[in-house]
C-alpha positions as CSV (number, residue, x, y, z in Angstrom):
1,X,61.2,52.2,10.2
2,X,64.8,53.2,9.7
3,X,66.3,55.7,12.1
4,X,69.4,57.8,12.0
5,X,72.0,58.0,14.8
6,X,70.4,61.2,15.9
7,X,67.0,59.5,16.3
8,X,65.4,61.1,13.2
9,X,63.4,59.1,10.7
10,X,65.2,58.1,7.4
11,X,63.2,58.7,4.2
12,X,63.9,57.8,0.6
13,X,65.4,60.7,-1.4
14,X,62.8,61.1,-4.1
15,X,65.1,63.3,-6.3
16,X,67.6,60.5,-6.4
17,X,65.0,58.0,-7.5
18,X,63.7,60.4,-10.2
19,X,67.2,60.8,-11.5
20,X,67.8,57.1,-11.6
21,X,64.5,56.7,-13.5
22,X,65.5,59.5,-15.9
23,X,68.7,57.7,-16.7
24,X,67.0,54.3,-16.9
25,X,69.0,52.7,-14.1
26,X,66.4,52.5,-11.4
27,X,66.6,48.7,-11.2
28,X,70.4,48.7,-10.5
29,X,70.9,51.9,-8.5
30,X,71.5,51.9,-4.7
31,X,68.8,53.6,-2.7
32,X,69.6,56.9,-0.9
33,X,68.0,57.4,2.5
34,X,68.1,60.9,4.1
35,X,67.5,61.8,7.7
36,X,64.5,64.2,8.2
37,X,66.2,65.9,11.2
38,X,69.9,66.2,10.5
39,X,70.3,65.5,6.8
40,X,72.8,62.7,7.0
41,X,72.5,60.0,4.3
42,X,72.6,56.3,4.1
43,X,73.1,54.2,1.0
44,X,71.5,50.8,0.8
45,X,71.3,48.2,-2.0
46,X,67.8,47.6,-3.3
47,X,68.0,44.0,-2.0
48,X,67.9,45.3,1.5
49,X,64.5,46.6,2.7
50,X,63.7,48.3,5.9
51,X,61.5,45.3,6.9
52,X,64.6,43.0,6.7
53,X,66.6,45.2,9.0
54,X,66.3,44.2,12.6
55,X,64.1,46.6,14.6
56,X,66.6,46.5,17.4
57,X,69.6,47.5,15.3
58,X,69.7,51.3,14.6
59,X,70.9,52.3,11.1
60,X,74.1,54.4,11.2
61,X,73.7,57.3,8.8
62,X,76.9,58.8,7.3
63,X,77.4,61.9,5.3
64,X,77.5,61.5,1.5
65,X,81.0,62.3,0.2
């Protein structure tokens, strides 16, 4: 499970995925993860999955500019 710097759980932004599907670029778009507690965001390439990230390394969430 991905966690934010605040300790909250990161979840996929479903509206971002639906927009990518709408514009037919889902296969190439980066995934947007949002913290359920503080709202910070983290962009990850689709090649990187939460299972591949080390459980001991906490993901650093940054605000989307």
